[in-house]
Backbone bond lengths (Angstrom), bond angles and torsions (degrees), N, CA, C in turn:
res aa  C-N    CA-C-N  psi(-1)  N-CA   C-N-CA  omega(-1)  CA-C   N-CA-C  phi
1 M - - - 1.504 - - 1.506 109.73 -
2 F 1.337 114.20 140.50 1.408 122.01 179.15 1.526 109.10 -100.16
3 N 1.331 114.90 171.49 1.518 116.66 167.11 1.538 105.90 -114.22
4 A 1.314 113.41 175.80 1.500 121.01 -173.06 1.544 110.48 -58.52
5 E 1.289 119.35 -41.62 1.456 118.36 -176.68 1.511 110.68 -71.08
6 A 1.321 120.23 -36.34 1.497 119.78 175.33 1.554 110.93 -62.53
7 I 1.305 115.35 -40.09 1.424 117.02 -178.66 1.546 111.66 -70.35
8 R 1.316 115.76 -36.78 1.504 120.06 171.18 1.561 110.84 -54.57
9 Q 1.305 114.10 -45.25 1.445 117.03 179.60 1.507 114.83 -66.42
10 I 1.352 114.90 -37.79 1.479 117.98 174.25 1.567 109.76 -65.44
11 I 1.264 119.14 -43.83 1.455 120.79 175.89 1.558 113.37 -54.95
12 R 1.328 113.43 -49.16 1.474 119.22 178.90 1.505 115.35 -60.85
13 I 1.342 115.32 -48.04 1.478 115.50 178.73 1.527 112.55 -69.77
14 S 1.340 116.60 -24.68 1.458 119.24 178.85 1.523 111.60 -77.64
15 L 1.293 118.78 -43.40 1.499 124.46 -171.24 1.522 118.77 -100.63
16 Q 1.322 114.77 -31.81 1.536 115.90 -176.97 1.469 112.80 -58.80
17 P 1.363 118.90 -40.46 1.504 118.90 -179.87 1.574 111.49 -62.77
18 L 1.309 119.12 -16.64 1.436 123.09 -177.97 1.522 112.87 -95.03
19 T 1.280 118.93 0.86 1.476 121.06 -176.72 1.464 113.71 -74.44
20 A 1.311 117.43 -19.84 1.516 121.85 179.57 1.491 110.53 -82.78
21 S 1.356 118.50 -10.83 1.484 121.27 -177.04 1.559 107.94 -77.88
22 R 1.346 113.97 174.78 1.457 118.21 175.69 1.469 112.94 -67.74
23 H 1.291 116.26 -10.70 1.457 121.63 -179.48 1.526 108.52 -123.56
24 P 1.301 116.08 76.18 1.496 120.02 -176.96 1.535 110.45 -63.03
25 L 1.333 114.60 117.80 1.544 114.96 -174.63 1.514 111.54 -101.50
26 Y 1.352 117.85 -17.52 1.478 116.41 178.63 1.508 114.29 -91.71
27 S 1.227 119.92 139.26 1.449 128.44 167.63 1.505 107.98 -159.62
28 P 1.374 116.57 161.98 1.501 117.00 176.21 1.539 110.82 -60.66
29 A 1.353 117.67 -37.51 1.444 119.81 176.22 1.509 112.95 -63.18
30 A 1.297 118.12 -41.78 1.494 121.21 174.32 1.514 112.74 -59.59
31 E 1.344 114.16 -43.89 1.458 117.73 179.94 1.520 110.92 -63.87
32 E 1.296 119.54 -41.81 1.470 118.85 -176.77 1.503 111.36 -74.03
33 I 1.293 119.59 -36.02 1.423 117.77 179.59 1.488 111.26 -70.85
34 L 1.310 118.23 -33.86 1.481 120.58 173.71 1.523 112.21 -65.45
35 I 1.287 115.24 -35.59 1.500 118.21 173.35 1.503 110.54 -60.09
36 M 1.325 114.87 -43.97 1.482 119.81 178.74 1.505 112.87 -62.51
37 I 1.305 115.75 -40.01 1.507 121.09 -177.38 1.546 106.34 -70.49
38 A 1.273 118.55 -46.94 1.462 119.93 -179.93 1.534 112.37 -60.80
39 A 1.331 116.13 -37.61 1.556 120.73 176.58 1.513 108.12 -62.79
40 H 1.276 116.49 -47.93 1.432 119.61 -172.05 1.556 111.87 -77.75
41 E 1.283 116.04 -49.50 1.499 121.36 -175.73 1.508 116.00 -68.29
42 S 1.314 120.57 -41.42 1.408 123.95 -173.44 1.501 116.29 -125.17
43 G 1.331 114.61 -1.21 1.530 117.27 -172.92 1.501 111.45 63.84
44 F 1.373 118.65 38.96 1.402 125.26 -177.70 1.521 111.21 63.42
45 G 1.295 117.72 37.77 1.449 125.15 175.76 1.471 117.78 93.71
46 R 1.359 116.67 7.62 1.432 121.34 177.76 1.547 110.70 -65.15
47 D 1.276 116.94 -35.62 1.482 122.57 178.82 1.561 109.80 -117.69
48 L 1.288 117.62 107.95 1.441 118.64 -177.21 1.543 111.30 -97.53
49 Q 1.315 116.20 -0.62 1.471 121.42 167.47 1.474 107.50 -133.00
50 Q 1.302 115.88 145.63 1.473 124.18 -176.50 1.544 108.71 -53.44
51 I 1.302 116.07 128.51 1.431 120.46 171.92 1.527 112.51 -57.25
52 G 1.293 117.16 133.11 1.481 120.16 -178.99 1.545 110.66 90.59
53 G 1.304 118.73 5.59 1.429 119.58 178.14 1.438 118.70 81.03
54 G 1.290 120.73 14.99 1.428 125.35 177.56 1.508 113.27 -65.99
55 P 1.350 116.91 179.09 1.468 119.45 -172.10 1.573 116.02 -87.08
56 A 1.339 116.21 -2.64 1.457 115.98 -176.43 1.500 113.48 -81.95
57 L 1.333 118.88 143.06 1.454 126.69 -172.77 1.486 113.93 -132.21
58 G 1.321 119.04 148.72 1.399 123.19 167.16 1.492 115.93 86.47
59 L 1.287 114.48 -175.28 1.476 125.38 -178.54 1.531 113.38 -53.74
60 Y 1.300 116.65 -35.81 1.479 121.50 -178.39 1.493 112.61 -112.14
61 Q 1.303 120.18 7.64 1.415 127.21 176.63 1.533 110.80 55.21
62 V 1.344 116.50 52.93 1.452 122.63 -179.49 1.532 105.87 -83.27
63 E 1.317 115.58 138.32 1.469 121.73 177.07 1.539 112.37 -86.48
64 M 1.239 116.06 152.97 1.490 121.77 -179.02 1.594 109.03 -60.74
65 R 1.287 117.82 -40.11 1.464 120.12 176.59 1.521 111.40 -58.95
66 T 1.300 121.51 -35.47 1.482 125.12 175.16 1.497 108.44 -67.70
67 L 1.344 116.52 -43.32 1.465 119.84 -179.88 1.491 111.05 -62.53
68 Y 1.322 118.89 -43.95 1.431 121.25 179.56 1.544 109.20 -67.10
69 D 1.232 115.02 -39.48 1.551 118.03 176.07 1.464 113.13 -57.97
70 N 1.400 114.89 -45.62 1.488 121.84 177.58 1.595 108.99 -52.25
71 Y 1.331 113.95 -48.31 1.439 120.59 -176.52 1.565 109.90 -69.23
72 N 1.306 115.37 -57.94 1.478 121.51 -168.56 1.541 112.66 -69.86
73 N 1.313 117.40 -33.34 1.458 121.97 -172.80 1.477 113.92 -109.98
74 F 1.360 118.82 1.62 1.459 121.39 179.50 1.472 113.34 -139.69
75 L 1.357 115.32 -62.74 1.482 118.76 -175.46 1.506 115.97 -70.43
76 D 1.347 116.80 -27.95 1.487 119.11 177.36 1.535 112.07 -59.95
77 A 1.334 116.05 -29.84 1.457 121.66 -178.77 1.597 110.47 -94.68
78 R 1.307 117.12 2.38 1.417 122.87 -178.68 1.552 110.66 -134.49
79 K 1.302 113.67 66.78 1.451 121.10 -173.22 1.510 114.67 -56.10
80 Q 1.304 115.22 -43.00 1.542 118.61 -179.93 1.540 110.49 -60.41
81 L 1.343 114.57 -45.46 1.477 118.59 175.31 1.519 112.09 -59.93
82 A 1.310 117.38 -44.70 1.428 121.47 179.48 1.521 112.36 -59.99
83 R 1.360 114.88 -37.37 1.478 119.33 178.97 1.570 108.94 -70.23
84 Q 1.307 119.18 -41.34 1.431 124.06 178.11 1.601 108.72 -59.03
85 I 1.311 113.82 -45.98 1.478 117.63 178.83 1.554 112.16 -62.14
86 E 1.352 114.94 -41.58 1.431 120.53 175.82 1.542 112.07 -59.17
87 D 1.320 112.83 -43.52 1.557 115.21 179.94 1.465 111.50 -68.01
88 I 1.371 119.38 -37.05 1.441 120.67 -177.25 1.503 113.11 -75.24
89 S 1.326 113.65 -39.53 1.554 115.35 -175.27 1.540 111.38 -95.97
90 G 1.327 120.63 -11.96 1.443 120.78 -178.66 1.510 113.30 72.09
91 A 1.325 119.09 11.54 1.474 125.82 -177.77 1.518 107.34 -112.93
92 N 1.329 114.67 139.67 1.491 120.33 177.29 1.492 109.22 -117.56
93 G 1.337 115.53 107.70 1.461 121.29 176.40 1.510 112.20 84.22
94 P 1.382 115.62 -179.08 1.408 121.90 179.90 1.528 113.64 -67.15
95 S 1.322 117.52 128.12 1.519 120.64 -179.59 1.496 109.30 -149.08
96 A 1.353 116.14 124.20 1.360 122.54 177.17 1.518 111.98 -64.99
97 K 1.288 117.47 -39.07 1.484 124.01 178.45 1.482 109.19 -63.06
98 Q 1.337 120.99 -50.37 1.434 122.06 176.99 1.547 113.37 -60.60
99 L 1.362 115.31 -37.73 1.480 118.43 -178.05 1.578 106.15 -67.95
100 Q 1.328 119.09 -33.87 1.482 118.65 -175.30 1.493 111.97 -81.89
101 Y 1.323 117.66 -37.89 1.481 121.43 -172.39 1.491 119.21 -113.47
102 N 1.302 117.78 -5.77 1.463 120.41 -179.47 1.541 109.74 -108.67
103 P 1.295 120.82 100.35 1.469 122.44 -172.75 1.536 112.00 -62.89
104 I 1.290 119.13 -30.03 1.477 121.71 -179.45 1.549 108.31 -68.44
105 Y 1.316 116.55 -47.51 1.462 121.78 179.30 1.518 109.69 -61.87
106 S 1.348 117.74 -46.50 1.415 117.66 -179.57 1.500 114.26 -67.23
107 T 1.323 117.40 -34.97 1.499 121.55 172.11 1.497 112.78 -55.86
108 I 1.312 115.31 -50.16 1.427 119.77 -178.90 1.552 110.69 -62.24
109 H 1.298 117.73 -42.38 1.461 117.67 -177.29 1.534 109.67 -72.68
110 A 1.288 121.42 -36.22 1.436 121.69 174.90 1.511 111.13 -61.52
111 R 1.332 113.87 -43.89 1.502 118.21 176.83 1.535 112.28 -61.78
112 L 1.289 115.95 -39.48 1.496 119.22 179.95 1.520 111.18 -64.95
113 K 1.332 117.53 -36.85 1.491 120.48 172.88 1.495 111.58 -58.17
114 L 1.374 117.25 -43.51 1.407 120.65 179.71 1.542 110.84 -70.57
115 Y 1.270 117.25 -42.06 1.478 123.36 -177.73 1.542 108.04 -60.98
116 R 1.242 119.20 -35.88 1.419 122.40 -177.70 1.513 112.00 -85.79
117 S 1.304 121.34 -7.47 1.396 123.80 176.77 1.524 112.84 -77.87
118 P 1.380 117.04 153.27 1.432 117.12 -177.48 1.556 114.20 -70.22
119 G 1.215 116.99 155.46 1.466 122.50 -178.56 1.522 114.97 74.13
120 A 1.311 114.89 158.82 1.443 126.85 176.53 1.510 110.01 -73.61
121 L 1.333 113.70 149.44 1.463 119.96 168.92 1.484 111.79 -63.51
122 P 1.376 119.79 140.01 1.423 121.61 170.85 1.490 114.71 -61.13
123 D 1.273 116.59 158.92 1.486 120.72 -179.97 1.560 107.55 -60.93
124 A 1.411 115.84 147.59 1.407 119.47 -175.82 1.537 114.33 -63.44
125 G 1.299 120.85 -22.72 1.456 121.97 178.19 1.537 114.30 -88.76
126 D 1.302 117.35 -6.70 1.480 120.64 -177.88 1.511 111.39 -96.11
127 T 1.333 112.51 80.73 1.530 117.96 -174.37 1.467 113.50 -62.34
128 A 1.355 118.82 -35.23 1.448 120.86 179.89 1.518 110.78 -66.10
129 A 1.285 117.48 -43.31 1.489 121.02 176.99 1.493 110.61 -66.49
130 M 1.321 118.14 -39.50 1.472 121.74 177.64 1.550 108.07 -58.47
131 A 1.314 118.13 -50.74 1.453 123.45 -178.05 1.571 110.15 -59.51
132 S 1.298 116.87 -42.65 1.516 118.55 177.11 1.535 110.60 -63.30
133 Y 1.380 114.55 -41.53 1.461 116.67 179.64 1.457 112.03 -63.30
134 C 1.298 119.68 -41.36 1.504 129.53 179.08 1.554 104.74 -57.84
135 K 1.311 117.23 -51.36 1.481 120.56 -174.71 1.526 109.47 -62.57
136 Q 1.289 117.60 -41.25 1.452 124.19 -174.11 1.497 112.56 -79.41
137 H 1.346 121.12 -40.67 1.407 124.87 -169.31 1.530 112.80 -112.07
138 Y 1.273 120.62 -24.74 1.466 120.33 -178.67 1.561 111.04 -100.83
139 N 1.307 115.67 -49.17 1.437 118.71 179.90 1.498 109.05 -80.07
140 S 1.294 119.00 -87.92 1.443 126.43 165.48 1.490 107.27 165.16
141 P 1.276 119.43 150.95 1.475 118.95 -179.56 1.514 113.79 -55.58
142 G 1.364 116.21 -30.47 1.500 118.63 -178.58 1.485 114.12 -96.04
143 G 1.359 118.18 1.62 1.448 120.09 178.73 1.537 115.95 -73.76
144 S 1.270 116.17 170.96 1.478 120.83 -179.15 1.495 116.68 -71.85
145 A 1.340 116.44 -22.54 1.433 119.33 -177.73 1.532 112.29 -65.95
146 T 1.298 118.70 152.85 1.457 124.27 174.22 1.479 110.86 -125.23
147 V 1.317 114.54 162.14 1.502 120.42 -179.43 1.563 103.19 -65.11
148 D 1.307 119.46 -44.54 1.468 118.96 -178.25 1.497 112.91 -61.61
149 K 1.332 118.34 -35.80 1.500 120.20 178.94 1.489 110.87 -68.92
150 Y 1.377 118.30 -38.07 1.469 117.57 177.45 1.494 109.01 -64.59
151 L 1.365 120.92 -41.41 1.409 123.04 -179.91 1.549 110.17 -61.99
152 Y 1.342 116.47 -49.13 1.425 123.95 -178.62 1.570 111.48 -53.76
153 D 1.305 112.26 -53.12 1.532 117.24 -179.27 1.526 111.92 -64.39
154 Y 1.304 116.06 -38.03 1.465 119.62 179.85 1.578 109.58 -62.56
155 F 1.344 116.19 -52.51 1.435 118.36 -178.04 1.491 113.97 -67.78
156 R 1.335 117.10 -35.91 1.509 121.47 177.52 1.496 110.41 -60.72
157 L 1.327 117.80 -45.23 1.406 116.70 -172.21 1.571 115.33 -90.70
158 V 1.314 114.43 -29.30 1.455 119.03 179.61 1.522 108.14 -73.64
159 E 1.375 117.75 -42.15 1.487 120.01 179.23 1.520 113.49 -69.73
160 A 1.356 114.92 -20.82 1.479 118.25 179.45 1.562 112.53 -74.82
161 A 1.315 113.54 -16.44 1.446 119.48 -176.85 1.535 112.19 -72.00
């Protein structure tokens, strides 16, 4: 299990090198929303596989179908970005093992899911808007997560740091 500061460092080393690309992935808003997702989805890395045996893996509980979608419908058309991601993460192509155990790889793919979602990320300081965005665009409107649970997990783990 990580703490908030360790996850912030992982986010920064994963995404800051990609900000000079045509697809800038790092921002303070991206950092904060990924902190919220990691807090809610895995308890900051306590659970690297979905509880109950579901398909979600890693720090952000990304599913393999999301990973394949990132590659097939985004990265395949952006070879330079794909190579940069490979260089930063040390992983080549879709991999369940990398998604589950490589926090840099999972950070990048969680961020790509958000990057490809409609609408801009909420401001980093607007936790209520971040939680709503997570529920709508990261979890799903029909999923079991709630806005209140995203907020609870975020404050519980971030304030514990």
